LOVO-828653 format. One line per field, with one value per residue (C-alpha): residue in one letter; x, y, z; residue number from 0. Coordinates in nm, 2 decimals, m for minus. Example, Ala and Ser with C-alpha at 12.3 -4.5 7.8 and 13.67 -1.06 7.14 Angstrom:
<sites>
type = c(A,S) .
c1 = c(1.23,1.37) .
c2 = c(m0.45,m0.11) .
c3 = c(0.78,0.71) .
seq = c(0,1) .
</sites>
This chain:
<sites>
type = c(X,X,X,X,X,X,X,X,X,X,X,X,X,X,X,X,X,X,X,X,X,X,X,X,X,X,X,X,X,X,X,X,X,X,X,X,X,X,X,X,X,X,X,X,X,X,X,X,X,X,X,X,X,X,X,X,X,X,X,X,X,X,X,X,X,X,X,X,X,X,X,X,X,X,X,X,X,X,X,X,X,X,X,X,X,X,X,X,X,X,X,X,X,X,X,X,X,X,X,X,X,X,X,X,X,X,X,X,X,X,X,X,X,X,X,X,X,X,X,X,X,X,X,X,X,X,X,X,X,X,X,X,X,X,X,X,X,X,X,X,X,X,X,X,X,X,X,X,X,X,X,X,X,X,X,X,X,X,X,X,X,X,X,X,X,X,X,X,X,X,X,X,X,X,X,X,X,X,X,X,X,X,X,X,X,X,X,X,X,X,X,X,X,X,X,X,X,X,X,X,X,X,X,X,X,X,X,X,X,X,X,X,X,X,X,X,X,X,X,X,X,X,X,X,X,X,X,X,X,X,X,X,X,X,X,X,X,X,X,X,X,X,X,X,X,X,X,X,X,X,X,X,X,X,X,X,X,X,X,X,X,X,X,X,X,X,X,X,X,X,X,X,X,X,X,X,X,X,X,X,X,X,X,X,X,X,X) .
c1 = c(9.95,10.26,10.49,10.34,10.36,10.73,10.79,10.63,10.81,11.15,11.08,10.97,11.25,11.49,11.34,11.38,11.74,11.82,11.66,11.89,12.20,12.24,12.30,12.43,12.14,11.90,12.05,12.01,11.64,11.58,11.74,11.52,11.22,11.33,11.30,10.92,10.88,10.69,10.40,10.36,10.12,10.12,10.40,10.42,10.48,10.76,10.90,10.91,11.10,11.35,11.40,11.47,11.73,11.89,11.91,12.08,12.32,12.40,12.49,12.71,12.89,12.76,12.73,12.65,12.39,12.23,12.20,12.04,11.77,11.70,11.65,11.38,11.21,11.24,11.08,10.77,10.73,10.79,10.50,10.28,10.42,10.07,10.03,10.23,10.31,10.48,10.65,10.82,10.94,11.06,11.26,11.41,11.52,11.68,11.87,12.00,12.10,12.30,12.46,12.58,12.72,12.91,13.05,13.15,13.34,13.10,12.97,12.90,12.64,12.50,12.43,12.14,11.96,12.00,11.88,11.58,11.50,11.51,11.28,11.03,11.05,10.96,10.67,10.50,10.60,10.77,10.99,11.19,11.27,11.36,11.61,11.75,11.80,11.97,12.21,12.29,12.35,12.59,12.78,12.80,12.94,13.19,13.31,13.34,13.57,13.32,13.32,13.14,12.84,12.86,12.86,12.57,12.36,12.46,12.35,12.02,11.98,12.01,11.76,11.51,11.59,11.59,11.21,11.12,11.41,11.53,11.75,12.00,12.09,12.33,12.49,12.53,12.68,12.93,13.02,13.05,13.26,13.49,13.52,13.60,13.84,14.03,14.07,14.20,13.89,13.87,13.61,13.36,13.46,13.42,13.08,12.94,13.11,12.93,12.60,12.66,12.75,12.44,12.23,12.39,12.33,11.97,11.91,12.12,12.31,12.62,12.76,12.78,12.90,13.19,13.25,13.26,13.50,13.74,13.72,13.78,14.09,14.24,14.17,14.09,14.33,14.69,14.60,14.76,14.79,14.68,14.37,14.29,14.32,14.11,13.84,13.83,13.78,13.43,13.35,13.43,13.09,12.92,12.78,13.10,13.36,13.29,13.33,13.64,13.79,13.71,13.83,14.15,14.23,14.17,14.40,14.67,14.65,14.67,14.98,15.13,15.09,15.24,15.55,15.44,15.51,15.52,15.17,15.05,15.16,14.96,14.65,14.69,14.71,14.38,14.23,14.32,14.19,13.85,13.83,13.91,13.63,13.38,13.49,13.47,13.09,13.09,13.16,12.96,12.61,12.45,12.21) .
c2 = c(0.13,0.26,0.12,m0.23,m0.23,m0.12,m0.42,m0.67,m0.53,m0.56,m0.90,m1.06,m0.89,m1.03,m1.38,m1.35,m1.24,m1.53,m1.78,m1.65,m1.69,m1.31,m1.33,m0.98,m0.82,m1.04,m0.91,m0.55,m0.60,m0.80,m0.53,m0.27,m0.48,m0.52,m0.14,m0.19,m0.51,m0.34,m0.30,m0.68,m0.79,m1.17,m1.34,m1.63,m1.38,m1.23,m1.58,m1.64,m1.32,m1.41,m1.75,m1.60,m1.37,m1.65,m1.85,m1.59,m1.50,m1.87,m1.89,m1.58,m1.74,m1.48,m1.75,m1.55,m1.33,m1.63,m1.81,m1.51,m1.48,m1.86,m1.87,m1.60,m1.80,m2.14,m2.04,m1.92,m2.22,m2.46,m2.31,m2.40,m2.75,m2.91,m2.77,m2.98,m2.67,m2.52,m2.85,m2.81,m2.46,m2.60,m2.87,m2.59,m2.40,m2.71,m2.75,m2.39,m2.42,m2.74,m2.57,m2.28,m2.52,m2.69,m2.35,m2.31,m2.64,m2.79,m3.09,m3.28,m3.01,m3.01,m3.38,m3.39,m3.11,m3.30,m3.63,m3.44,m3.29,m3.65,m3.78,m3.49,m3.54,m3.90,m3.81,m3.61,m3.85,m3.57,m3.76,m3.46,m3.35,m3.70,m3.71,m3.37,m3.47,m3.80,m3.60,m3.34,m3.62,m3.79,m3.46,m3.41,m3.76,m3.70,m3.39,m3.58,m3.83,m4.12,m4.21,m4.55,m4.38,m4.10,m4.34,m4.53,m4.21,m4.11,m4.44,m4.40,m4.07,m4.25,m4.52,m4.27,m3.99,m4.16,m4.25,m3.88,m3.73,m3.54,m3.24,m3.39,m3.66,m3.43,m3.33,m3.69,m3.81,m3.52,m3.61,m3.98,m3.90,m3.68,m3.93,m4.24,m4.05,m3.89,m4.24,m4.37,m4.59,m4.51,m4.76,m4.65,m4.29,m4.29,m4.46,m4.19,m3.92,m4.05,m4.05,m3.70,m3.58,m3.72,m3.57,m3.23,m3.23,m3.34,m3.06,m2.81,m2.72,m2.53,m2.51,m2.88,m2.93,m2.70,m2.89,m3.23,m3.08,m2.99,m3.35,m3.49,m3.28,m3.35,m3.72,m3.87,m3.67,m3.54,m3.27,m3.01,m2.69,m2.45,m2.66,m2.69,m2.31,m2.25,m2.48,m2.31,m1.97,m2.09,m2.08,m1.71,m1.61,m1.61,m1.96,m2.10,m1.97,m2.23,m2.51,m2.34,m2.35,m2.72,m2.83,m2.62,m2.79,m3.13,m3.04,m2.92,m3.26,m3.44,m3.25,m3.30,m3.67,m3.69,m3.47,m3.18,m2.92,m2.60,m2.68,m2.76,m2.42,m2.26,m2.45,m2.34,m1.99,m2.05,m2.18,m1.86,m1.65,m1.83,m1.78,m1.41,m1.37,m1.54,m1.31,m1.00,m1.05,m0.89,m0.55,m0.57,m0.48,m0.17,m0.12) .
c3 = c(2.97,2.79,3.07,3.05,2.67,2.70,2.93,2.70,2.39,2.55,2.71,2.39,2.19,2.45,2.40,2.02,2.05,2.29,2.05,1.78,2.00,2.04,2.41,2.46,2.27,2.47,2.80,2.68,2.61,2.93,3.14,2.98,3.06,3.42,3.47,3.40,3.59,3.87,3.62,3.61,3.89,3.84,4.04,3.79,3.51,3.71,3.78,3.40,3.35,3.62,3.47,3.12,3.28,3.47,3.14,2.94,3.22,3.25,2.88,2.93,3.22,3.46,3.72,4.04,3.86,3.70,4.03,4.19,3.93,3.90,4.28,4.26,3.98,4.15,4.47,4.29,4.07,4.36,4.54,4.24,4.17,4.17,3.82,3.56,3.36,3.65,3.73,3.39,3.49,3.82,3.63,3.41,3.71,3.86,3.53,3.53,3.90,3.82,3.52,3.75,4.00,3.72,3.62,3.98,3.94,4.21,4.01,4.32,4.41,4.06,4.05,4.31,4.11,3.79,3.95,4.09,3.75,3.60,3.87,3.82,3.44,3.48,3.72,3.45,3.17,2.97,2.72,2.59,2.95,3.04,2.75,2.84,3.21,3.11,2.89,3.16,3.42,3.17,3.12,3.49,3.55,3.27,3.45,3.77,3.58,3.62,3.25,3.29,3.43,3.18,2.89,3.05,3.06,2.71,2.57,2.75,2.57,2.24,2.34,2.47,2.22,1.88,1.88,1.94,1.74,2.04,1.99,2.24,1.99,1.81,2.14,2.25,1.92,1.94,2.31,2.23,1.92,2.12,2.41,2.20,1.96,2.24,2.40,2.06,2.03,1.66,1.55,1.80,1.77,1.39,1.42,1.64,1.43,1.12,1.30,1.43,1.09,0.94,1.22,1.18,0.80,0.84,1.10,0.89,1.21,1.10,1.46,1.50,1.15,1.24,1.57,1.39,1.13,1.41,1.55,1.21,1.15,1.49,1.53,1.19,0.97,1.03,1.28,1.06,1.27,1.00,0.93,1.30,1.34,1.03,1.15,1.49,1.33,1.24,1.62,1.65,1.80,2.14,2.10,1.96,2.21,2.49,2.23,2.09,2.44,2.48,2.14,2.15,2.48,2.32,2.04,2.28,2.46,2.13,2.03,2.37,2.36,2.02,2.10,1.89,2.16,1.94,1.81,2.16,2.28,1.99,2.11,2.47,2.34,2.16,2.49,2.66,2.38,2.39,2.77,2.73,2.47,2.70,2.99,2.77,2.75,3.10,2.95,2.62,2.73,2.87,3.16) .
seq = c(0,1,2,3,4,5,6,7,8,9,10,11,12,13,14,15,16,17,18,19,20,21,22,23,24,25,26,27,28,29,30,31,32,33,34,35,36,37,38,39,40,41,42,43,44,45,46,47,48,49,50,51,52,53,54,55,56,57,58,59,60,61,62,63,64,65,66,67,68,69,70,71,72,73,74,75,76,77,78,79,80,81,82,83,84,85,86,87,88,89,90,91,92,93,94,95,96,97,98,99,100,101,102,103,104,105,106,107,108,109,110,111,112,113,114,115,116,117,118,119,120,121,122,123,124,125,126,127,128,129,130,131,132,133,134,135,136,137,138,139,140,141,142,143,144,145,146,147,148,149,150,151,152,153,154,155,156,157,158,159,160,161,162,163,164,165,166,167,168,169,170,171,172,173,174,175,176,177,178,179,180,181,182,183,184,185,186,187,188,189,190,191,192,193,194,195,196,197,198,199,200,201,202,203,204,205,206,207,208,209,210,211,212,213,214,215,216,217,218,219,220,221,222,223,224,225,226,227,228,229,230,231,232,233,234,235,236,237,238,239,240,241,242,243,244,245,246,247,248,249,250,251,252,253,254,255,256,257,258,259,260,261,262,263,264,265,266,267,268,269,270,271,272,273,274,275,276,277,278,279,280,281,282,283,284,285,286) .
</sites>
């Protein structure tokens, strides 16, 4: 009895830490729970545990580890796909698999998983999952350099997401702001920027308020280096480092295009710093 209670305590504590963005702490509790996993007799409960582990390792860019655990989870859920609840879990697994392929820089392998997730989401008429799948496909096409298809899917996110106030709206407003502003399409870019800013304020989302502030400084103001660096400092956390990497790269490109080479070098240094912080997550937790 004490062993199974220890499992559930650590499992639920890990879920709590993950929800709060404390990924390293989540891994610590999940790994403690894993030591008691043999006490869990139900294969579907074990599948849920494996999925949670794959999810947090995905966020920590531990791609091979995440792919291992999501494979264990997916095989179990796929065997129970007649139940719509487990179909949702199967869709979640497909999404994590696709995310890992993207981190492997194999977007062409990620796309079939995302398209399958969209098809399954439509089959069970799950609107939030449909919106999530549309957004992920748009991001995948963006990474493949097919911007026309990416924009088409992002616009579908808005059409499907606005009536249900989907969480992906904030993400897609940010993506569309970044895309149009980086392409010097300032009218469209500023339109989505304002919608994103309003959405972030309504949701009281400090992370996206910080991201939009960086975009504003780079593309809508003078891109003053000290202001850019100051705004990037607000992303100094586990959730913020991937965004810091992307935005610092966008800033470096902007400075490059405008002949501001010294400032460009500073931004490339910031890119490397963010990547190093992401990789340091490998050594920050205990087993």
